[in-house]
N, C-alpha and C positions, 0 to 999 in steps of 0.2 A: 501493499501500500505506498508504504514511504516512497518506491523510484514514483509512484503512479505519480501522485504529486508531487513529487519537484516533475518530470517531465511537464506532466500538463500544468502544472499550474504558470511554466517556463513558456508553453505554446498550448494554450486553451484550445486555438482552433483546430491541433491536433485530436481533442480531446475523444477517448474510445471506452469501452466501459466493460467491463469482465460481467459476462452474462451467465454463468454456469450455477449450479447450486454448488452450497458450499456446506461443509461441517460433516461429508459424506456422505449426503441425500442425492437420489439417482434419481426416486421418481417420488412426486407430491401428489395427494388425492385430497380435495378437499368436497367432502358431501356433511351437507348443510353447513350446521354448528362447528364440524370436525375439520383438525385441519392433522395430516399424518405422513411421514417421510418414510422411506427406505429405502434403503443403501442397493448395491449394483446385485448382492447377491437374493436384495428380496428379505429382507430382514429391514423388520420395522425399529427405527430408531425415535420416532417420539408417535406420539399423537393426544391429539390435547383437543379439548374443547372451548371454542372461543366466542368471542362477545364483542361488538361493533366500540369500541372505543371515539373517534373523532375521526372528522375530516380534516388537516392541516396541509398548509402546503409544507415545503421542503426548506431548510433554512438559506440555504447555497445556492439555486439552482434555481431560477423566476423561469415564473412556467411549469413548475413541475405541483403537484396535489397528489397528496392517496388517500386511501380509506383505509383505516387502520384498526385494526384487530387486535385483541389481547384475550391472554386464560391467565385467571384466578391459580393454576396448576404451577408446581416446580418444574418449569418448563426448560432452564436453563437457557441457549440461543436458540430458544424455541417460542419464546415469550410471548412477544409481539411480530407481527404480520403487518407489512405495509402495504398495500395495491393498488399500481398506476389505472387510471381512467380503461386502458385497455384491454377490450375485452374478444374473444374468438370472432364473433361475429364483424366487427369493426379492424382490427390489423391481425385477427390469424394466433392471436398469442393473446396471456400477458405476462404484464412485468411485477416484480413484487421484491421487497424486499423483507429479511427475517434477524433478529437480533435479539440480544437478552438486556439490552440498554436501550431506554428510550431516550435520551439523551442523543444517544449516537446513531437512533434510525434515521433522524431527517438531516443527515449531513451527507450529501449523495460526493460530495468536491473535497471532503477533508475527516480525516476522524480513523476510526480504526477499521469502518467500511467502503473508504472512500472509494470512489471509481468500481462499485460492484453494484449493479442492478440485473436482478436474475432474470434472465426469460425463460416461458414453458409454452407446451405445444402440448393440445390434448393428444388422448394416445389413439381416438380414431382417428384423428388426423393424420396422425404421421404414415400412414397407408394412403392416406389421399393426395393424388397427383397434382391436382388443380388444387388442393388449399399448398400443398411443398409450391408451386408453381407464385403465385402470389406472394408467400415469406420471402423468395426469392428476393421478386419485386419490389417490393414493399424494401427489403435491408438497403437495392439496389438504391430507391431513390430517397431514402434516408438517411445510410451511413456513410454511402463508401463514396471515396477523394477522387473527385474528377479531377481531371487534365493532368494529373501527374503521369508520368514514362510507365506508360501499360510494358505488361510482360509480353511474352512472348504465349504464354497461355492462353491470355486475355485474349489476344489477334487472333490467335487461330481460333477461339469461340466463333469467331466471324466468318470463317470458312465456306460455310454455306448459303450465306446472302450476300458475298463481295458481288460488286458488277454492276450493270446496270440495266433496269427493272422497269417498263412502263406498265402505268397506270390503266387498271380495266376500268374506261369511264360509262361502260354500257350506262349503271345505272343512274348519272346526272344529269344523261344530257337531255334530260327533260326539264332541268332547270334552268331559265335562261343565259342565267349568267356564263355556264356552263358548258353552254350545246354546244359551242366550236373551238372547247377547254382543250389542251394536252398537256399531258401532267407526264415526270420520268423520275427514278432517283438514280443517286450513282450512292453506292458503298462501296470503298474502299478500301483497302490493305492493311493500311495506315488507323484505322478506327475512323476516319472522318467523312460525313456524308452529308453528300446537295440535293435539294430541290428542284428541277428545271418546269418551269411552266409558261404552258404561249396562253395566251387568254380565244386568240381571234383563230387558232389553227392553220397557221401562217405557213408554219412547222420552223420559223421562229424565238428559239424558246429565250427567256431570261431566269437567273438566277432567284430562286424565291427564297433558301433557304439554304443555308450552313449548321453543322451541328456536330458534337462527337456521339460515334454509336459504340453501344455494347450490347453486344451476344451470349445468353448464357444456353449450352444445351441441354436440356432434360428430360432429354432420350438417351438409351442405350441402342436402338435399333431405327429411329426416328429424323426427320431435322426438323427439329420443331424445341421451341424453347421461349425464353423473354428475352425482351425486344427492348431496349432502354435507348431514349434518346436525349442530349444532354446540350442544353447552353446557359454558360454562365448570369445570364442576365432574368433569363425563368427556370433556374432547375433545372432536374431530369420528369419523362416521364415513363413510363413502359408499357407494352402490351404484351400481347402474348402471339407468336408466329409458327408458319406451318412450311415448311417449302414441299409442294408433290410434283411430281413427273408425269403425263398425262398426256397420249398422242405426239409428243416429238415436243410437248412444249412446257417450261417449269413454271409453276405461277407459287407466287410468295403472297401467301394472307394473313391480316393482320387480325384479332379476336380482343376483345373484350376480355378483362378480366373475368368473368361468368361465362367467355366460350360462344361469343355472338360479332359472325365475323363481320366485321368495318369495315374491309377496303381490300381489294388486291391487286398485284401487279403481276404480271411474266418476265421471260426473260426472251429478252431481244433477240432474235435471229440476227446472220451477215447481213441480208438480204434487208432487214427494214431497218438496219444498223445504217448501212449503208448511204441508204435515200433520205438522213435526213439530217439537219444542222442545226446547232443550236449557236446562240450569240451570247455571251451571258453581259447582266449587269450588273455589276461589284456594288455593295451597299456595304459603305464601311461601317467597322463594327467591334464588340470588345474580342480581347483575346486575353486568354489562362496563359501562365507558366509552359505547356506544350507547346502555343504558337498556334495550335487551330483558333480556326476563327469561332466564334461562339452567337452564331445567329439562330434562330429557333427553327425549330426542325418538326412542324406540324401533321405527322401523317393521319391520323385522327384515333385518338386515347379522348371522346371526353366523357365527361362523367354518366352524362343520357345519354350514352353509346347510339352516337349520331357520329358519324364520318365529317370529318374534313377535309378538304381535299390537300387543302394547305392551311398554313396559316392565315384566317380570315383578312386578318387586317394586311396581310401578304399579295393573295387576290387579286382585291380590287382594288389597293395602290398599284400593282404592276399594268393594270389596263388604264389606269391616270397617265401613268406615265408614259405606256404606249401609244395610247390617242393623242398625247400633247406634246407638239413641237416646241413649246415655250420654253427657254433655258431656265424660267421661272419657273419651274414646276411645282416645287415645293413648297413656294413661299408663301402662297395666302391661304392660309389655314384657320380653321375654324373652330374651335372646340368648347365642347359643354360640360359642368362637372359634374361627374357619376354617370356621365353616360357614352358606351362604349364608340357611339355612333361621332366620326367625325368630317369634315370638307375639305376636301383639295383642290383648290380651284376650281369649287362648285362639286368634284363629284364626294358623293359621298366609300365615305366607307366606313370599314369597324376596325377596332385599337384591339389588340391581344387583353388589354387592363386598362380602365377609366379613368380618367385624371378624377384627383378626389382632393381638397383643402386641406394644410396641412399646416396649424398656426397661422392661418390667414395668408396662404403662400397655394399657386396654385402648382401642384408635382406632377410628372408624367412618365410613365415606363422608360425607363433611359432607351428600349428601343426606337419609341418614340423621335425621341433628340435624333438617331444617328438616320432615321431614314426619310420622318417628314420632313426636316428642318437643314438636312443638305449636310452636317457635321459631324467631320469624325470621331466616333469614341470607341476608348482602349476602356475595356472591365477586367483590370485585376483583382481574379476572385479570392487569390488567399492574402493580398492584401486590402480587401473590399475596398480597392482606391478605384476612381476614376478618373481617363484624363480626356477631353473636349476641345475638339482643337476645331477652327477656320480662319485660313487663311494662318499670319502670323502670331494669335493668340487662341493659349494655351488655358483652360482651365481645369483646375485637378482637386477633386473630390473626395472628401474618405466619410466613407457609410459612418452616421451616427454623429458626423464633425460639425461643430458651430462652426468650422472655419476652411477657407479655400485658401488658393494661391491663383493668382490669374499672369500669366508670366514671371511665376516663379515669387512674386508679390502677396504676402496673407493678407485675406480681408479675411470680415464677421459676415457671418450667412443666419440668419434667423429661422433659418426651413431648413436642414441638412438632409443628404440623402442616406433614405430609411428601404427595408428591405420588406415589403409588405406582400404576403402568401408567395414568396417565391420571388418577386417580381423588384427590381430595384427603381424604386424611383425619385425625379433629380428635379430639383425647383425649376419651376420652366422660366419667369421673368427675369431672375436672375442670368440666367445660361444665354436667353436670348435677345437683351438688350446691352449684356457683355461683348456679346460676337456681332453687333451690328441689330440686330432685327428693333422693329417696334411691337409692342404687344399689348395689346386693348385691354378692356375689362368691361364685361356688362354688366352689372349686380344682379339689373330686374330679370337679365337672361341667363345667370347665372354661365354666359358664354365670355370665352379664352379668343381673340383674336390676334395672328402673327403675321408680319407684315416682312 
């Protein structure tokens, strides 16, 4: 514990918890008010009757709350149990702690039990492949360190899905916006992925998004498993994938966590490949330590089980750009607070997250800044720092810091960059006006105009 405290206190962003059971316990059984534990040989180590004591927050880890149970029996290290809100229905597992000293129970980052939080999966779920896959997906989205150097084993997991894949658009042709649209993705051996979109059917594709790709095969004899797409500003999202071969065509299908198909791609053959051309339009975006661009990937992983052809903001903006020859395409923008809809040169687009008011200031997702205002944005996920630039002006912001720098000179801001639900929000007026744009506020309609 002392080594963990020393290591993670100096580098809190690398914090990891030990999640195994302690005191020789292999399985724990909760049966009404009785909690018991057995060792790996099936011998009972403890068995006591518990009662609800209280609900209390962790002493040193904001946001962590436990339901605490205690026993009046002589239980030693098993006198108190503290259960986190996780349930098998919500996160496929439970998280808890137990010990004999109440004063130590709620210390997650210090004391005798620092950096220990047991995680348990029900016996009946261990034999369920679906639950196992969901646990892997949950781990990837919550705990994995993205942007770090990839191991050979990690990259080898991509072998079944690398290459170019055309999107099966047949299910979307009835939607007017996508009547002529076409799309394909590229997944590379180095773990990078890109989505290309052609909204007009002209055969000229634009880069819609780029991201990091992780895959974990969960079958010994089939090409299927967990697919994770990661961007530094939006975090990670996962779905299930399955590769099948039939009638000389290889298909890559994506599914919701509940197993419902949401979108399909197929492997392009040489004839089709030679007949298509693509022209990339690069959008400046953040990059982590890996040096890979961190744009949004979005194949189709909605909670409501609806497929998205690409990030909705991306597709409509691409159309706006393609239909305009004005070099000031992204300079006339209108935003409404708490609304995901915006207008760029009069055309309505959908944002990945709605602008919000924090401390009296309009805050927008960092992706909005790079894509719509035309600024270059570099996001360092490890340092949690953004560098936003236009021509010779560079603004540097650090998450949760009320100080910023403009061309190296420090200045104070009353609304620092913040992380909201995995998206980085930055102060719009400060950035836009510092870089020469005009910002107008209509209090009645809660509308912000940028020119």
